[in-house]
C-alpha positions as CSV (number, residue, x, y, z in Angstrom):
1,M,0.0,0.0,0.0
2,A,2.8,2.4,0.9
3,A,4.5,1.8,-2.5
4,T,1.4,2.6,-4.4
5,A,0.8,5.8,-2.3
6,A,4.4,7.0,-3.2
7,L,4.1,6.6,-6.9
8,R,4.5,9.8,-8.8
9,D,1.6,11.2,-10.9
10,T,3.5,11.2,-14.2
11,D,0.2,12.0,-16.1
12,A,0.4,15.4,-14.4
13,D,3.9,15.8,-15.7
14,W,2.8,15.2,-19.3
15,R,-0.2,17.5,-19.0
16,A,2.1,20.2,-17.9
17,L,4.6,19.5,-20.6
18,G,1.9,19.4,-23.2
19,A,0.7,22.8,-22.2
20,A,4.1,24.5,-22.2
21,Q,6.5,22.4,-24.3
22,P,4.5,20.0,-26.5
23,Y,7.4,19.3,-29.0
24,W,10.4,19.5,-26.7
25,G,8.6,17.1,-24.3
26,V,8.8,14.5,-27.0
27,L,12.3,15.3,-28.4
28,T,14.4,17.1,-25.9
29,Q,16.5,19.2,-28.3
30,P,16.7,23.0,-27.9
31,G,15.3,23.7,-31.3
32,Y,12.0,22.1,-30.3
33,R,11.4,24.3,-27.2
34,S,8.4,26.5,-27.7
35,E,10.5,29.7,-27.6
36,N,12.7,28.4,-30.4
37,L,10.1,26.8,-32.8
38,T,9.9,27.7,-36.4
39,P,7.7,26.2,-39.1
40,A,10.8,24.4,-40.5
41,R,11.6,22.9,-37.1
42,I,8.0,21.6,-36.7
43,E,8.3,19.9,-40.1
44,A,11.6,18.4,-39.1
45,F,10.0,17.1,-35.9
46,Y,7.4,15.2,-38.0
47,A,9.9,14.1,-40.6
48,S,11.9,12.4,-37.8
49,G,8.8,10.4,-37.0
50,R,8.6,9.2,-40.6
51,D,12.2,8.0,-40.4
52,D,11.5,6.1,-37.1
53,I,8.3,4.5,-38.3
54,D,9.6,3.5,-41.7
55,G,12.5,1.7,-39.9
56,L,10.1,0.0,-37.5
57,A,7.8,-1.1,-40.3
58,E,10.7,-2.6,-42.2
59,A,12.0,-4.4,-39.1
60,L,8.5,-5.8,-38.5
61,R,8.4,-7.1,-42.1
62,R,11.9,-8.5,-42.0
63,I,11.6,-10.2,-38.6
64,T,8.0,-11.5,-38.7
65,G,7.7,-12.0,-42.5
66,A,4.7,-9.7,-42.9
67,P,4.4,-5.9,-42.9
68,P,2.1,-4.1,-40.5
69,R,-1.4,-3.4,-41.8
70,G,-5.0,-2.9,-40.8
71,R,-5.9,-1.1,-37.7
72,A,-3.1,0.5,-35.7
73,L,-2.7,2.2,-32.3
74,D,0.1,4.5,-31.2
75,F,0.2,4.5,-27.4
76,G,1.5,7.7,-25.9
77,C,1.2,9.5,-29.2
78,G,2.1,13.0,-27.9
79,A,1.8,15.5,-30.8
80,G,1.4,12.8,-33.4
81,R,5.0,12.6,-34.5
82,L,4.8,8.8,-35.0
83,T,1.0,8.5,-35.4
84,E,1.0,10.6,-38.5
85,A,3.8,8.5,-40.0
86,M,2.0,5.2,-39.3
87,C,-0.7,6.2,-41.7
88,A,1.6,5.3,-44.6
89,H,1.6,1.6,-43.3
90,A,-1.8,1.0,-41.9
91,E,-5.4,1.5,-43.1
92,T,-6.6,3.3,-39.9
93,V,-4.4,4.8,-37.1
94,T,-5.5,6.0,-33.7
95,G,-3.2,8.0,-31.4
96,Y,-3.8,7.8,-27.7
97,D,-2.4,10.2,-25.1
98,I,-3.4,11.9,-21.8
99,S,-1.9,15.3,-22.6
100,P,-4.6,17.7,-23.9
101,G,-1.9,20.2,-25.2
102,M,-0.1,17.5,-27.2
103,L,-3.4,16.1,-28.6
104,E,-4.3,19.6,-29.6
105,R,-1.2,19.9,-31.7
106,A,-1.7,16.5,-33.2
107,R,-5.3,17.2,-34.3
108,A,-4.3,20.6,-35.7
109,R,-2.1,18.8,-38.3
110,G,-5.3,17.7,-40.0
111,G,-4.0,14.3,-41.1
112,R,-5.7,11.0,-41.5
113,A,-5.1,9.7,-38.0
114,S,-7.6,10.1,-35.2
115,Y,-6.6,11.1,-31.6
116,V,-8.3,10.1,-28.4
117,D,-7.7,10.7,-24.6
118,R,-9.1,7.3,-23.5
119,L,-7.6,4.0,-24.4
120,P,-9.7,2.7,-27.3
121,D,-11.1,-0.8,-27.6
122,G,-9.3,-3.4,-29.8
123,P,-8.6,-5.4,-31.7
124,F,-5.6,-3.7,-33.3
125,D,-3.3,-5.2,-36.0
126,W,-0.4,-3.1,-34.9
127,I,0.3,-1.6,-31.5
128,N,3.3,0.8,-31.3
129,S,4.8,2.7,-28.4
130,L,8.1,4.5,-28.6
131,I,9.8,6.6,-25.8
132,V,6.7,6.3,-23.6
133,F,6.9,3.5,-21.1
134,Q,10.3,4.9,-19.9
135,H,8.4,7.8,-18.4
136,I,5.7,5.7,-16.6
137,P,6.5,4.0,-13.2
138,P,6.9,0.2,-14.0
139,Q,4.2,-0.8,-11.5
140,R,1.6,1.1,-13.5
141,G,3.4,0.6,-16.9
142,L,3.1,-3.2,-16.7
143,M,-0.6,-2.9,-16.1
144,L,-0.9,-0.7,-19.1
145,L,1.1,-3.1,-21.2
146,E,-1.3,-5.9,-20.2
147,A,-4.2,-3.6,-21.3
148,L,-2.5,-3.0,-24.7
149,L,-1.8,-6.7,-25.3
150,E,-5.5,-7.5,-24.6
151,R,-6.3,-5.3,-27.6
152,L,-3.8,-7.0,-29.9
153,A,-5.5,-9.0,-32.7
154,P,-4.4,-12.6,-33.6
155,G,-1.5,-12.2,-36.0
156,G,-1.1,-8.6,-34.9
157,H,2.3,-6.8,-34.7
158,V,3.9,-4.9,-31.8
159,S,6.8,-2.4,-31.6
160,L,7.2,-1.6,-27.9
161,H,10.0,0.3,-26.4
162,V,11.1,0.0,-22.7
163,T,14.2,1.2,-20.8
164,T,15.9,-1.6,-19.0
165,W,19.1,-0.3,-17.3
166,R,21.4,2.7,-17.1
167,E,25.0,3.5,-16.7
168,P,26.3,3.8,-13.1
169,N,26.6,7.5,-13.2
170,L,22.9,7.9,-13.8
171,T,21.1,7.6,-10.5
172,P,17.6,6.1,-10.6
173,A,15.0,8.7,-9.9
174,E,12.7,6.2,-8.2
175,P,14.7,3.0,-7.3
176,S,13.0,-0.2,-6.1
177,G,11.8,0.1,-2.5
178,W,9.0,2.5,-1.3
179,R,11.2,4.4,1.1
180,R,13.3,5.7,-1.9
181,L,10.3,6.4,-4.1
182,V,9.3,9.4,-2.1
183,P,12.0,11.9,-3.2
184,A,11.0,11.8,-6.9
185,R,7.6,13.1,-5.9
186,R,9.2,16.4,-4.8
187,H,10.2,17.3,-8.4
188,P,7.8,20.0,-9.8
189,A,5.1,19.0,-12.3
190,G,6.6,18.8,-15.8
191,T,9.8,17.1,-14.8
192,I,10.8,14.3,-17.1
193,I,11.7,11.2,-15.1
194,M,13.2,8.0,-16.5
195,Y,12.2,4.5,-15.2
196,D,13.8,1.2,-15.8
197,Y,11.8,-2.0,-16.4
198,D,12.5,-5.6,-15.4
199,L,12.8,-7.2,-18.9
200,S,11.7,-10.6,-17.5
201,Q,8.4,-9.0,-16.4
202,V,7.9,-7.5,-19.8
203,C,8.7,-10.7,-21.7
204,R,6.5,-12.7,-19.4
205,R,3.5,-10.6,-20.3
206,L,4.3,-10.7,-24.0
207,T,4.6,-14.5,-23.9
208,Q,1.4,-14.9,-22.0
209,A,-0.3,-12.7,-24.6
210,G,0.7,-15.2,-27.3
211,L,3.6,-13.5,-28.9
212,G,5.4,-16.4,-30.5
213,E,8.0,-14.3,-32.3
214,M,10.0,-11.6,-30.6
215,T,13.2,-9.8,-31.4
216,L,14.8,-7.3,-29.1
217,V,16.5,-4.3,-30.7
218,P,18.9,-2.5,-28.3
219,T,19.1,1.3,-28.2
220,D,21.1,3.7,-26.0
221,H,19.9,7.2,-25.0
222,G,22.7,9.0,-23.3
223,G,23.5,6.0,-21.1
224,H,19.9,4.9,-20.6
225,H,19.8,1.5,-22.3
226,E,16.6,0.3,-23.9
227,V,15.1,-2.3,-26.1
228,I,12.5,-2.1,-28.8
229,V,10.5,-5.4,-28.8
230,I,9.5,-6.3,-32.3
231,G,7.0,-9.1,-32.4
232,R,3.9,-10.7,-33.6
233,R,1.0,-12.5,-31.9
234,M,0.3,-16.0,-33.1
235,A,-2.7,-16.2,-35.4
């Protein structure tokens, strides 16, 4: 009970970021801060999403033998950087996020994707989440992962990204043990906090959901080491 009480309200962080820094909150580069934005930088923001999604779509095709298709969900869509790009690979795409400010920017693009603030019902043929779970406390994130996998169609694809460990110089913001969870709650709303996941717990849920094919693609973000799970549920 104490551990649950100590968990940070990270949704409040992303609502604050969406109101003040909707692009920088996604890609923390100085050019994407609200005070530095230009039309060209906004287009570069979305172009980076196309590069990421094209790479993921090709990895899904290469690893599972079939390209993503059908109905797709982008979990933690933010301002639609990836959601917009997913429309080139799926018939219908829905972006889900809890930040009104980011959803406002995504909808203003006027693209083919739709955007919602409540997790939509499945089934989905492709569920994607990139640079999202790393900002959700694992206790809650694993429950959200289960909710996503319940919405995955037979034969459906996943591209799911989690942070798993960090270099020794990077002190965990909220390490295991409720007594050490409390300090992170003192950071002001809008603070970006990184969380590490136990990969065995992630893989357990993926396997229980029927993913018979999985490949882990390692990534490194400034000493935060991550994996992108590329997989497909058995038909």
